[in-house]
Structures are given as structure tokens and as C-alpha cells.
C-alpha positions in Angstrom: -7.3 -3.1 -42.4 -4.0 -4.7 -42.4 -2.8 -4.3 -38.5 0.9 -5.4 -39.7 0.9 -2.9 -42.4 0.2 0.6 -39.6 2.3 -1.0 -37.1 5.0 -0.8 -40.0 3.6 2.7 -41.4 4.2 4.1 -37.5 7.5 2.5 -37.1 8.7 4.4 -40.0 6.9 7.7 -39.2 8.3 7.7 -36.1 12.2 6.6 -37.0 12.1 10.0 -39.0 11.3 12.0 -35.9 13.8 10.0 -33.3 16.0 7.4 -33.2 15.5 7.2 -29.4 11.8 6.7 -29.5 10.2 2.6 -28.3 6.6 2.1 -29.6 4.1 0.1 -27.1 2.1 -1.5 -28.8 -1.2 -1.1 -26.8 -2.9 -4.7 -27.0 -6.0 -4.0 -24.9 -9.4 -6.0 -25.4 -7.3 -6.9 -28.9 -7.0 -10.8 -29.1 -3.6 -12.5 -29.6 -4.5 -13.5 -33.0 -4.6 -9.8 -33.9 -1.4 -9.5 -32.0 0.6 -12.0 -33.3 1.5 -10.8 -36.5 3.1 -7.7 -35.0 5.2 -10.1 -32.4 6.5 -12.4 -35.7 7.4 -9.2 -37.4 10.1 -9.2 -34.1 8.4 -6.0 -32.2 9.1 -7.1 -28.6 7.3 -3.6 -26.5 3.2 -4.3 -25.9 1.2 -2.8 -23.1 -2.0 -3.9 -21.5 -4.3 -1.7 -19.0 -5.5 -3.8 -16.9 -3.4 -7.0 -14.8 -6.0 -9.8 -15.4 -6.7 -9.2 -19.1 -3.0 -9.6 -19.5 -2.8 -12.8 -17.2 -5.2 -14.1 -19.3 -3.4 -13.2 -22.6 0.2 -13.1 -22.5 2.0 -16.0 -20.2 2.3 -18.8 -22.5 3.7 -16.2 -25.0 5.8 -14.8 -22.8 7.1 -18.8 -21.9 7.9 -18.8 -25.4 9.8 -15.7 -26.4 10.7 -14.3 -23.2 12.5 -11.2 -24.4 9.0 -9.4 -25.1 8.7 -6.7 -22.4 5.3 -6.1 -21.3 4.1 -2.8 -20.2 1.4 -2.1 -17.4 0.3 1.1 -18.5 -3.4 1.2 -16.8 -4.1 1.8 -13.4 -2.8 -0.7 -11.0 -4.5 -1.4 -8.0 -2.9 -2.6 -4.2 -4.4 -5.7 -4.4 -3.2 -6.4 -8.0 0.8 -5.2 -7.3 1.4 -9.2 -6.8 0.3 -10.6 -10.3 2.1 -7.3 -12.1 5.1 -7.9 -10.4 4.8 -11.7 -11.5 4.2 -10.7 -15.0 5.2 -7.4 -16.3 8.4 -5.7 -16.6 7.8 -2.2 -17.0 4.9 -0.3 -14.9 4.2 3.5 -15.7 1.3 3.9 -13.3 3.2 3.8 -9.9 1.5 7.2 -8.2 1.1 6.6 -4.5 3.3 5.6 -1.5 1.2 3.0 -0.2 1.4 1.4 -4.0 5.3 1.8 -3.6 5.7 0.0 -0.7 3.5 -2.9 -1.6 5.5 -2.8 -5.2 8.6 -3.4 -3.2 7.4 -6.0 -1.3 6.2 -7.8 -4.1 9.1 -7.5 -5.7 11.7 -8.4 -3.5 10.1 -11.7 -2.6 10.9 -13.1 -6.0 14.2 -11.6 -6.9 12.9 -9.3 -9.3 13.7 -5.5 -10.3 10.9 -3.8 -12.1 10.9 -1.0 -14.0 8.8 1.9 -12.8 7.6 5.8 -14.8 5.9 7.6 -12.5 2.6 8.8 -13.5 2.1 12.4 -12.7 -1.7 14.2 -13.0 0.0 17.3 -14.5 -3.3 19.2 -14.5 -5.0 17.9 -11.3 -7.4 16.2 -12.5 -9.7 14.4 -10.0 -11.2 11.3 -12.4 -7.3 10.6 -13.4 -4.8 8.8 -11.7 -1.4 10.1 -10.9 0.6 12.0 -8.4 0.2 15.6 -7.7 2.5 17.6 -9.9 3.5 19.8 -6.6 4.4 16.5 -4.8 6.3 15.0 -8.0 10.0 15.6 -6.7 9.2 14.8 -3.0 8.0 11.4 -4.3 10.3 10.8 -6.6 13.3 11.1 -4.1 11.2 9.0 -1.9 11.2 5.7 -4.3 14.8 5.7 -5.4 16.0 7.0 -2.3 14.1 5.5 0.5 12.2 2.0 -1.5 15.6 1.4 -4.2 13.1 1.1 -6.8 14.8 1.2 -10.2 12.5 4.4 -11.0 13.5 5.5 -14.7 11.6 8.0 -16.0 7.7 9.7 -15.8 5.0 9.2 -17.7 2.0 11.7 -18.3 -2.1 11.6 -19.3 -2.7 14.9 -21.1 -6.5 16.6 -20.5 -8.5 15.3 -24.0 -9.0 18.4 -26.2 -6.2 20.4 -24.6 -3.1 21.7 -26.5 -0.8 18.5 -25.4 2.5 20.4 -25.7 1.8 22.4 -22.4 1.8 19.0 -20.5 4.8 17.3 -22.5 7.1 20.4 -21.4 5.9 20.1 -17.7 6.6 16.7 -17.6 10.4 16.8 -19.8 10.9 19.7 -17.2 10.4 17.6 -14.1 11.8 14.7 -15.4 15.3 16.8 -16.5 15.1 18.2 -12.2 15.6 14.6 -11.2 17.7 13.9 -13.9 15.5 10.9 -15.2 16.2 10.3 -19.0 13.0 8.0 -19.9 8.8 10.0 -21.0 6.1 8.2 -21.1 4.1 10.4 -23.3 2.6 10.5 -26.6 -0.4 8.8 -27.7 -2.2 7.5 -31.3 -3.6 11.0 -31.2 -0.4 12.7 -30.4 2.6 10.9 -30.3 4.4 13.0 -32.6 4.1 16.2 -30.2 5.5 14.2 -27.7 8.1 13.0 -29.4 9.1 16.3 -30.3 9.5 16.9 -26.1 11.0 14.0 -26.1 9.0 11.3 -25.1 11.4 7.6 -25.2 8.1 5.2 -25.0 4.7 6.4 -26.7 1.7 4.3 -26.5 -0.6 3.7 -29.5 -3.5 1.0 -30.4 -5.8 2.6 -32.1 -3.7 3.8 -35.2 -2.7 0.3 -35.6 -5.9 -2.3 -34.8 -8.2 0.6 -35.1 -11.8 1.8 -32.9 -11.8 -0.6 -29.7 -15.1 -2.2 -29.9 
């Protein structure tokens, strides 16, 4: 499997669908020797699911290429917030009042502004993180008005084996209602549908690297 060819193929496909959609190359569980060809090609946006794994893989790379954008796309526990703020530029999984307050404190300590997506649990799935859809508008206002966090958009993970269109449409409406213009939605299996509903960041891993072990 030629990882770089896979990436270029997807990049070309997406560029035909949208000129406003960025690819987050999801690198969880994959080693830097597999990731490096995409970095050397000039791509800058990469996503990790776990803070600890990102700490082990990325600091040296970022020190050498400081304009890389590292995105946290997995669940963030509050005890990892300090490390996350130190390492990541974007956090896509802001999903509770408690976490929002801790992140505000941690970024102020080091005078760093993180760009946030609020994760919305659109289907009320108990096994998934995310703000309840009925609390989304209130939570967005709390983060922006009360905490002065830089909320740039919304993120979702639709239910498996359901039509994603319904959920992408719902997320887009919430974003529009709150004048948020970035949408983190769509993965390897449904990114083309997400782009149809205005996704500005798609999170793609397996289509590039193959199935994780």
C-alpha cells in the first residue's frame, strides 16, 4: 500500500468536491515512519485520538516544523487537559462545562489560544461523548460569552449504520444558528456526504493508512 498515493488520491477527490475543506490525516496507532511521507509532501493537519500517544510521537516533529497543526479528535479527560493545551492547536471534542473551565485555565497559564470545536451528541448515544443536542446552543454561548474560548465550529460522529446525512444536516443548522462557520464532520466512510453539508474539516485515517491493527 502506498500511503502517499492514497493521500494524494483523496486530496484530489476532495478538491473536486470543495475548495473549502481541509483533510485532517488521522494518525492514531501509526508510527512516524508511515506519517513522514505525508509531512514531507507538505501537508500540515494531523489528528490524534489520545494525548499520551501524541506526546510520544509529535513534539520533535513540531519543534522542527512549527507550522504543523495538531488536532485532538478523541475524547479528552480533564486530567489530560494541561498536556493537551501544551501540544495541540485544535481540540475537536469540547463537551462539558467542567472541561471548558479547565481548558480556559490551562491555556491562560501559558498564554496560548486553542481553537475549539464543540462536539455534539446528535443522537443521544450514551456510549459517545458530546453535548446533548438540547443543550448545544446554551453551551456554545457559555463557552464564547462567559469563558471567552475561541469556539470556531462544531463536531459530530454520527451513529454507525445510519444515514449520516440527517446528522450532518442537524449539525450544520446548529452551527448556522450560532454563526459558527467551521464543521468537523466526515470520516473515511462518509466524507463525501459531509462535504455536501458544508464540512470544512474531514477526519480521514483508514482510507490513507489502511486498517488499524
